[in-house]
N, C-alpha and C positions, 0 to 999 in steps of 0.2 A: 126613215129608211137610211141604211148605210150608203155612203158615197165615198168609196175608195178613190185614191189619186188617179190610178188607171182603171179603165173599165174591165170587167171580167171578159167581156167579149173580145177586147183588143188582146188581152193576155192569152186567151185561148187560141186566137188567130196566130199570134206569135209562136205558140206552143206547137201547133199543127205545121208551121212552116219550118221550125228548127229541126235539122237532121238528127240531133241526138237526143231529142226529147220523145217521150211516148207519143204515139199517134194512135188513134182508134177508128174504128168503123163498124157500124151496125148494118146489117142486111135485114131485109124484112123476111119474117118467118111465114111459112104457109099457114101455121097454126100458132096462135098466141095463147099462152097460159095467163090466167089472172094473176095479178101481183100479190105476193104473199104478204106485203107490208106497204105502208104509205110511201110514196115517192116525193122527191123534191119539188118544191114550188119553183118558179122561174128564179134563176140566179139574180136577175135583175130586181127582183121583189123581195129580197131578204128582209125579214123583220129586223129591227135594231136590236132586240133582245130575244134570245132563243130559250124556250122552256122556262121563261120567267127567271131566268138565272144568268145566262151568258150574254153580256153586252158586247156586240161586235164594235171593234174600234178601227179596223183597217185591214186592207188586203195584204196578205203576206206573199202570195203567189198562186199561180195556176198551171196546171199541166194538162196533159191529154184527157184525164179522166176526172180530176178533182180540183177544187179551189180551197185554199186555206186562208183563214182569217186570224188575226189576233183578237182575243177577246178577254174581258174582265169578268171573273167569276163573282157575281154580286153576293151570293151566299157566303163564300169564304171571306170576301171583304167585310161583310156584316159581322163576322165572328173575329175580326182582327188580323186576318192573314196579311202579313206586310207585303207579299208579292202575290196578288191574286190573279195572275195572268195565265191564260191557257191558250192553245191554238185550237181552232175549230175547223173541221174538214167536212165539206159537203160535196156532192157530186156535181160535175159540170152539167150544164143545162141540156145538152144534147145526150149525154150519158143518162140523165135522169129521166128522159122520155121512155126509156126501155121499161117494160112491165115489171121486171125483177130487180130494178136499180137499187133499191134500198136493201134488198137481200144481198146484193154484191157488196155493198158497203158494210153490212154486218159481216159478211164473210171475211173482209179484210181486218175488221176489229177482232174477230175470233181468232183468226190466224196469228195476228200479232200478239195477242194477249197470251196465245198458247206458248209462244216463245219468250220465256222469262230470262233475260240476259242483260247485263249492264250496257252493252253496246247495241242494243235495239231499242228504238224509240218506245217510250212508255205511253200507252193509251189509257185513259181514265174510264170513259163511259161511252156507250152507244145509246142515243136518245132520238126521239121523234117530237118535235115541236107540235103540240096539240092544234094551235091556231092555223099554222101554215102547212101541217102535214109534212113537215121538212125532216128528213132523216140526217143525223150528223154524228160525227165522232169528236169527243173532247180528248185532248191529249197535251203532253208536256210542250211548253213553248221553248223551242230550241234557239238559242242564241250562238251563232258561229258562222262558218264558212263551208259551203258545199264543195266537194272536190272539183267540180267542173270550174268553179270560181278560182280555186286554188291553182288549178292547172293553167288558167289564163294568167295568173301572176307569176308562175314558175314554168314557162314554156320549155325550159331545159331539163325538166324533171327534177326529182328530189334526191338529195344525197341519202346513202343507205341508212344512216342513223335516223333521219327524219321519215323516210319511207317505211322503215320497220316499225315505227311507232304508230303509223296508220294502218299498215298491212296486217299486223298480228291481231289487233282488236277487231278489224273487219272480218278476218278469217275465223276468229273466235265466235263472232256473231253467226256466221254462216255454218260453222260446225254445229253449234247449239240448235239452229233452226233445223238442219237436217236430222239431228239426232231426235228432235221432236217430231219428225215426220212432216215438216213444213218446207215447201219450196217457195223461194222468193218470186222468180219470174221476171224481174225487172231490175237487176243490179246494174248500175251505171253511176257515173261520177255525180250526178245531180240528186241521187238518192242516198248519198252518204255525206254526213256533215261532221265537221270537227267542231265541238262545242267546249265550253269551259269545262264540262264534266267528262269529256273524252270524245271518241268516235261514236256515231250513232248510225245505224242502218235503218232506214225507214222505207215507207210506201210498199206494203205487201198487197197492193191492189190487184195485181196480176197473179198473185200467189195462189197456191192451192195445197191441200193436204194430200199426203200420200194414203194409199189404200189402208183402211182400218184405223185412220186418225181423224178425229172430228167428222165422222161419217154423216151426221146430220146436216152438215153445212152445204148450201147450194154450190154447184160446180159451174165454172164458165163454159158456156156452150161455144165450142170452137167453130161450129158450123156458121155462127152469125156474128162472132166477136173476134176481132183481130187487133192486138194492141201491142205487139212486140216493138221494142226499139231497135231499129234496123242495125244501128252501129254496134250493138252489144248482144243481140240475139244470136243463139247458136244457129248453124245453118239448117239444122232439123226442124227447128221451130218455124223458121221462115218458109220451109217446105210443107208445113202443116202437120208435122208430128207433135206428139204430146210433150208437155213440160216434164222434165226430169231433173234429178240432181246434177247430171252431167251438163245440162244447159246452164244451170246456175254457176257451175265451175267455170264453164266457157267465159261467161259474162264477167265474173269477178277476175279472172286471168287477164281479160282485156283492160280492165281498170287498173290492176297491179302493173302491168306492162307500161301503160300510159303514164302512171306516176313515176316509174323508174326511168323512162326514156323521154318523156315529154311529148310523144306522139303515140297514136293509136297503132296497134300492131298491124292493122290491115287498112290503114289510111281512111278508116270510117266507112269504108265500102261495106255494104251488107255482106255478112259472112258467106251466104251461098253464091254471091257474085265473086267474092274474093277467091273462093276455091276454083271457080271457073277461070279466073285470071291468073291463077298460080301465085297469088301473093304470099301464100303460106310458104312457098319455097324460098322466099327472100328474107325470112324471119331470122334476126340475129339477136344475141343476148343484149338486154338494154345496158347502157353505159354505166348506170349507177348500181346495177345488180351484181351481188357476189356470184362467183362461178358456181358455188355449190346450190344456189337457188334456181338456177336456169333449167336443169333437166326437169324438175317438177313442174315449172311454169310452162315450159314448152309442151309437156305432155297435157296440160290442162287447156292449151290453145289449139289442140288439134281440131281440125275441121271435120274430121270423121268421129261421129260419136261412139263407134265401137273402139277406137284407139284411145279415146278420152276416158281411160279407166281409172285415173286418179280420183281420190275422194277429197272433199274439204279438209278432212283431218290430215290426210297424208300431205296435202299442199301446206297446210299450217305447219306440220312437223318439219317439213323440208326448210321452211323459211325460219323456223325457230332454232333449230339445232344444226350447226355446221356439218357434223358428220352423220347424225342419224338420217337426215333427209338425203344427203348426197349419196351415201352408200347404198340406200335403198333404191333410189330412182336411177342412179347410174348402172347398177345391176340390172334393174328392170328394163332399161333401154337396151343393154347388151343382149339380154335374153330375147328380147322381142326382135332385135335385129337378126340374131342368130336364127 
């Protein structure tokens, strides 16, 4: 059995206590549906080798819903692959107790695979270990620094040249996802990594497809599943409304603001409470952000979802071109104010 340096239970407990990480809660349903696929064995009882192929070597991290391990692909190693390492994601023990747990894990796999972009984490396979009936995802092993750790190292924010190198690929990934009809649902600094190969957006575990896209996938039941990250979730999500592309825009705008200023735009107060406290009235342009980027970012940070009409493509355009974005969004703001 694999014995990581820190226990999974300890990491999950830390994740639940951290204000900027995903939290989750299951409520009992009056009617339970049978599981459509096998669910995970106990996290503490993981076999050392999954599906006769992936040898688990250590714990990489754990969040509110899943646990990720470093593994060696024995099949690829057998055929001479010089770097046969992958990451393996399984569901957390509490989440795996739900009857549709493995279906939710497959949904994450299908959504991520549907978004084919260089700045989105590459997933390889979804499999079920025959002996343990453990569902898991194999994916690329990322080596780098997540944005939450970068922000700890750069508390004053990033200068524009460095900020732009992160912001544009991240927005490219989000534009691609939305163009593919996929909503992420949990954009936050810890779900974006700077790798040797560039920026990677990952963890579509709370994502869902828009109507008419991947219709056969299971959808999260919002009546019994609540997993938004309070510091980055749009206020309408925290108030129980459905996930939309506008909610993704709010989350990515919070991340971009934090990278530019070194501080969260709403002091990491849940956005529905930030609105009640009037924190949105105190927003100022971040110190490292060029003036022509601010109107679009400010629109994306609106706490009113109806006022947050900007798209990921428009936000990306505003940050990419000094004049194209500024002219459009300055005009847009003037028209709305009139």
